[in-house]
GUSE-894936 format. One line per field, with one value per residue: residue number from 1; y, z, x of N, C-alpha, C in turn; chain; residue in one letter. Coordinates in Angstrom, 1 decimal, m for minus. Layout:
// GUSE-894936
num = c(NUM/...);
n.Y = c(Y/...);
n.Z = c(Z/...);
n.X = c(X/...);
ca.Y = c(Y/...);
ca.Z = c(Z/...);
ca.X = c(X/...);
c.Y = c(Y/...);
c.Z = c(Z/...);
c.X = c(X/...);
cadena = c(A/...);
residuo = c(A/...);
// end
This chain:
// GUSE-894936
num = c(1/2/3/4/5/6/7/8/9/10/11/12/13/14/15/16/17/18/19/20/21/22/23/24/25/26/27/28/29/30/31/32/33/34/35/36/37/38/39/40/41/42/43/44/45/46/47/48/49/50/51/52/53/54/55/56/57/58/59/60/61/62/63/64/65/66/67/68/69/70/71/72/73/74/75/76/77/78/79/80/81/82/83/84/85/86/87/88/89/90/91/92/93/94/95/96/97/98/99/100/101/102/103/104/105/106/107/108/109/110/111/112/113/114/115/116/117/118/119/120/121/122/123/124/125/126/127/128/129/130);
n.Y = c(m71.3/m74.4/m77.4/m79.1/m81.4/m81.0/m78.7/m75.3/m72.9/m70.0/m68.9/m66.1/m65.2/m62.0/m60.9/m59.3/m57.8/m56.2/m56.1/m54.4/m50.7/m50.4/m48.9/m46.4/m46.3/m47.9/m50.5/m53.5/m56.4/m58.8/m62.5/m64.7/m67.8/m67.3/m67.0/m69.2/m71.4/m70.9/m71.4/m73.8/m75.4/m74.5/m76.0/m78.9/m78.7/m78.4/m79.3/m78.2/m74.8/m71.5/m69.2/m66.0/m63.7/m60.9/m59.0/m57.2/m54.0/m54.5/m55.5/m53.3/m52.7/m50.7/m49.5/m48.0/m47.0/m46.1/m43.5/m42.9/m43.2/m46.5/m48.4/m51.0/m53.1/m56.0/m60.0/m62.5/m65.3/m67.7/m70.2/m73.1/m73.9/m76.8/m75.6/m75.3/m75.1/m75.8/m75.8/m72.9/m72.2/m73.5/m72.3/m69.3/m69.6/m69.8/m67.9/m66.4/m67.3/m68.2/m66.8/m63.8/m63.6/m64.6/m63.1/m60.5/m58.9/m56.5/m57.6/m60.1/m60.4/m62.3/m63.6/m64.6/m66.1/m67.5/m69.1/m72.2/m73.3/m76.3/m77.6/m80.2/m80.8/m83.6/m85.2/m87.9/m87.8/m86.0/m87.8/m90.0/m89.0/m89.5);
n.Z = c(31.1/30.5/31.3/32.4/30.9/28.2/25.6/25.0/25.8/24.8/26.3/26.6/27.7/28.6/28.9/30.2/28.0/29.2/32.3/35.3/35.9/38.1/40.4/39.1/37.1/34.8/32.7/32.5/30.4/29.9/30.6/27.4/28.4/30.4/29.0/27.3/29.2/30.6/28.6/28.0/30.7/30.5/28.1/29.0/30.7/29.5/26.9/24.7/22.9/21.5/21.3/21.4/20.5/20.0/18.0/16.6/16.1/18.4/20.6/22.5/26.1/27.7/30.8/33.7/36.6/40.2/39.5/37.2/33.9/33.0/31.2/28.6/26.5/25.3/25.1/24.3/25.0/23.7/24.7/24.5/26.8/28.5/29.5/32.2/35.9/37.2/35.0/35.1/37.8/38.1/36.3/37.6/40.0/38.9/37.9/39.8/41.9/40.5/38.0/38.7/40.1/38.5/36.4/37.8/38.1/39.3/38.9/36.7/33.9/32.2/29.8/29.1/26.0/24.2/23.3/21.7/18.8/17.4/15.0/13.9/11.7/10.3/8.3/8.3/8.2/5.8/3.8/3.7/2.1/m0.9);
n.X = c(84.6/85.7/83.9/86.0/86.7/87.1/88.3/89.8/92.5/94.0/97.4/98.7/101.9/103.6/106.6/109.7/112.4/114.1/115.4/114.1/115.0/118.1/119.7/121.0/119.8/120.2/119.6/119.7/119.8/117.8/118.8/119.0/118.8/116.7/114.6/114.5/114.5/112.0/110.3/110.6/109.7/107.3/106.4/106.9/105.1/102.2/102.8/103.9/104.4/105.1/107.7/108.2/111.3/111.7/114.1/114.0/112.4/110.6/107.7/106.4/105.2/103.0/102.1/100.1/101.5/101.8/101.6/103.0/103.6/104.8/107.1/107.8/110.2/109.1/109.0/107.2/105.6/103.5/100.9/98.8/96.2/94.6/91.4/91.0/90.1/92.4/94.4/94.9/95.2/97.8/99.4/99.0/100.2/102.6/103.6/103.5/105.5/107.6/108.0/108.0/110.4/112.5/112.4/112.6/110.4/107.5/104.8/103.7/102.0/99.3/97.8/94.0/93.2/90.5/87.7/89.9/90.1/91.8/93.5/95.8/98.0/99.6/102.1/101.5/98.7/98.7/99.9/97.8/95.9/96.7);
ca.Y = c(m72.0/m75.5/m78.5/m79.5/m82.7/m80.5/m76.8/m75.4/m71.5/m69.8/m68.1/m65.2/m64.4/m60.8/m60.8/m58.5/m58.3/m55.7/m56.0/m53.0/m50.0/m50.1/m47.1/m45.7/m46.2/m49.0/m51.5/m54.9/m57.4/m60.5/m63.4/m65.9/m68.8/m67.2/m67.2/m70.8/m72.2/m70.8/m71.7/m75.3/m75.5/m74.5/m77.4/m79.9/m79.1/m78.2/m80.2/m77.1/m73.3/m70.7/m68.2/m65.1/m62.7/m59.7/m58.2/m55.7/m53.3/m55.6/m55.0/m52.4/m52.4/m49.7/m49.5/m47.0/m47.4/m45.1/m41.9/m42.6/m44.6/m47.1/m48.9/m52.1/m54.0/m57.4/m60.9/m63.3/m67.0/m68.4/m71.5/m73.8/m74.8/m77.0/m74.3/m75.7/m74.1/m76.4/m74.9/m71.4/m72.1/m73.9/m70.8/m68.2/m70.0/m70.4/m66.4/m65.4/m67.8/m68.2/m66.0/m62.7/m63.6/m64.9/m61.5/m59.4/m58.2/m56.3/m58.2/m60.9/m59.9/m63.5/m63.3/m65.8/m66.2/m68.6/m71.1/m72.3/m74.3/m76.9/m78.6/m80.2/m81.1/m84.2/m86.1/m89.1/m87.4/m85.7/m89.0/m90.8/m88.4/m89.8);
ca.Z = c(31.1/30.0/32.3/32.9/30.2/27.1/25.7/25.4/25.5/24.3/27.5/26.4/28.7/28.3/29.3/29.9/27.8/30.3/34.2/35.8/36.3/38.6/41.2/38.2/35.7/33.9/32.2/31.8/29.5/30.5/29.5/26.7/28.9/30.9/27.9/26.9/30.4/30.7/27.4/28.3/31.4/30.1/27.0/30.0/31.7/28.5/25.6/23.7/22.8/20.8/22.1/20.6/21.0/18.5/17.9/15.7/16.3/19.4/21.0/24.1/27.2/28.5/31.7/34.7/37.9/40.7/38.8/35.8/32.8/32.9/29.6/28.5/25.8/25.4/24.5/24.1/24.8/23.3/25.2/24.4/28.1/28.8/30.0/33.4/36.9/37.6/34.4/35.9/39.3/38.1/35.9/38.7/41.0/38.4/37.6/41.3/42.3/39.5/37.0/39.0/40.9/37.0/35.4/38.4/38.0/40.2/38.5/35.3/32.9/31.4/28.9/28.6/25.1/23.6/23.2/21.0/17.8/17.4/13.7/13.6/10.3/10.1/7.6/8.2/7.7/4.7/3.2/3.5/1.4/m1.8);
ca.X = c(85.5/84.7/83.6/87.4/86.9/87.4/88.4/91.5/92.7/95.5/97.7/99.7/102.5/104.6/107.8/110.4/113.3/115.2/115.0/113.7/116.1/119.0/119.6/121.6/118.6/120.4/118.1/120.4/119.2/117.2/119.5/118.1/118.4/115.8/113.2/114.8/114.0/110.5/109.6/110.4/109.2/105.7/106.5/106.9/103.8/101.6/103.1/104.3/104.1/106.1/108.4/108.8/111.8/111.7/115.1/114.4/111.3/109.9/106.5/106.7/104.2/102.9/101.5/100.0/102.1/102.2/101.5/103.9/103.9/106.1/107.2/108.9/110.1/108.6/109.0/106.3/105.4/102.0/101.2/97.6/96.3/93.1/90.7/90.5/90.7/94.0/95.7/94.8/95.6/99.0/99.9/98.9/101.3/103.9/104.0/103.7/106.4/108.7/108.1/108.2/111.5/113.2/112.5/112.7/109.3/106.5/103.5/103.6/100.7/98.6/96.0/93.6/92.0/89.9/88.1/90.4/89.9/93.1/94.0/97.3/97.9/100.8/102.9/101.4/97.5/98.5/100.0/97.1/95.0/96.8);
c.Y = c(m73.3/m76.5/m79.2/m80.7/m82.2/m78.8/m76.7/m73.5/m71.5/m68.8/m67.6/m64.6/m63.4/m61.0/m60.2/m58.4/m57.7/m55.9/m54.5/m52.6/m50.3/m48.7/m46.2/m45.8/m47.3/m50.0/m52.9/m55.4/m58.6/m61.7/m64.6/m67.2/m68.6/m67.3/m68.8/m71.5/m71.9/m71.3/m73.6/m76.1/m75.5/m75.8/m78.6/m80.2/m79.0/m78.7/m79.2/m75.6/m72.9/m69.4/m67.2/m64.1/m62.1/m58.9/m57.3/m55.3/m54.3/m54.7/m54.2/m52.3/m51.0/m49.8/m48.6/m48.0/m46.6/m43.8/m41.8/m43.6/m45.3/m48.1/m49.8/m52.6/m55.5/m58.5/m61.7/m64.7/m67.3/m69.8/m71.9/m74.3/m75.6/m76.1/m74.9/m75.2/m74.7/m75.7/m73.7/m71.3/m72.4/m72.4/m69.5/m68.5/m69.7/m68.8/m66.0/m66.3/m68.0/m67.2/m64.2/m62.9/m63.8/m63.7/m60.4/m58.4/m57.9/m57.5/m58.9/m61.0/m61.4/m63.0/m64.5/m65.3/m67.6/m68.7/m71.1/m73.6/m75.0/m77.7/m78.9/m81.4/m82.1/m84.9/m87.2/m89.2/m87.0/m87.2/m89.7/m89.9/m88.6/m90.6);
c.Z = c(30.7/31.8/32.8/31.8/28.6/27.0/25.7/25.2/25.5/25.6/26.9/27.3/28.1/29.2/29.3/29.4/28.5/31.4/34.2/36.1/37.6/39.1/40.3/37.3/34.6/33.7/31.5/30.8/29.9/29.4/29.0/27.3/30.0/30.3/27.8/28.2/30.7/29.4/27.5/29.3/31.3/28.9/27.6/30.4/30.9/27.2/24.4/23.9/21.9/21.8/21.0/21.2/20.0/18.9/17.6/15.9/17.2/20.1/22.1/24.7/27.8/30.0/33.1/35.9/38.8/40.5/37.8/34.6/33.0/31.3/29.8/27.2/25.5/24.8/25.0/24.2/25.0/23.7/24.7/25.8/28.1/29.6/31.2/34.5/37.3/36.3/34.7/36.8/38.9/37.5/36.5/39.4/40.7/37.9/38.9/41.8/41.7/38.4/37.1/39.3/39.2/36.4/36.1/38.2/39.5/40.1/36.6/34.7/32.3/30.9/28.6/27.3/24.1/23.3/21.8/20.3/17.5/16.1/14.1/12.6/10.3/8.7/7.1/7.6/6.1/3.5/3.2/2.4/m0.5/m2.5);
c.X = c(84.8/84.5/85.0/87.8/87.1/87.6/89.8/91.4/94.1/96.5/98.8/100.6/103.8/105.5/109.1/111.6/114.7/114.6/115.0/115.1/116.9/119.0/120.2/120.6/119.3/119.5/119.2/119.5/119.2/118.1/118.6/118.0/117.5/114.4/113.0/113.9/112.8/109.7/109.9/109.7/107.4/105.3/106.3/105.6/102.7/101.7/103.8/103.9/104.9/106.5/108.8/109.6/112.4/112.8/115.2/112.7/110.3/108.7/106.6/105.3/103.9/101.5/101.2/100.4/102.5/102.3/102.1/103.4/104.9/106.2/108.1/109.1/110.0/109.2/107.7/106.1/103.7/102.4/99.4/97.5/94.6/92.8/89.8/90.8/92.1/95.2/95.9/95.5/97.5/99.7/99.9/100.1/102.5/104.6/104.3/105.0/107.6/109.1/108.8/109.5/112.7/113.5/112.3/111.4/108.4/105.3/104.1/102.0/100.5/97.4/95.5/92.6/91.3/88.4/88.9/90.4/91.4/93.0/95.2/97.3/99.4/101.1/101.9/99.5/97.4/99.1/99.1/96.0/95.2/96.0);
cadena = c(A/A/A/A/A/A/A/A/A/A/A/A/A/A/A/A/A/A/A/A/A/A/A/A/A/A/A/A/A/A/A/A/A/A/A/A/A/A/A/A/A/A/A/A/A/A/A/A/A/A/A/A/A/A/A/A/A/A/A/A/A/A/A/A/A/A/A/A/A/A/A/A/A/A/A/A/A/A/A/A/A/A/A/A/A/A/A/A/A/A/A/A/A/A/A/A/A/A/A/A/A/A/A/A/A/A/A/A/A/A/A/A/A/A/A/A/A/A/A/A/A/A/A/A/A/A/A/A/A/A);
residuo = c(M/S/D/G/T/S/G/W/V/I/V/L/L/R/L/P/V/F/Y/N/P/D/A/A/A/H/R/A/P/V/E/D/D/K/F/I/G/T/A/E/E/L/A/Q/R/F/G/G/G/T/L/F/V/F/R/H/D/P/P/R/G/F/W/W/N/E/G/I/V/D/R/D/V/L/A/L/I/E/V/D/V/P/D/T/E/G/S/R/E/W/L/R/T/Y/A/R/D/V/L/R/E/R/F/R/Q/K/A/I/Y/L/K/F/V/G/P/V/E/Q/L/I/V/S/E/E/E/V/G/N/E/D);
// end
């Protein structure tokens, strides 16, 4: 982790496209506004990100849970965050207190990948190369 003054990591949030099964084993789809709302909250906190909701050939998650392999169809949010303990703690609390309830999950998996090198190419920068 960085000293808090520089450095970035990518956070990957894997979110279910379907709620966990009900008593009749039916899995209702998660409403699109829950993905959009989550992406907007993360953008407000960290400045932006990317939401991937796969309609064809979606990624599938597998994990061991109480003696069986659970499976899920996933959406993904990717966001660059400062590599600080404050960012990690905010995300940990957000996943525990907001996302678990919103997506009706036992757990939310966050993956931190980094360090990240960022390059932002803007129209202004491109225009200056003439």
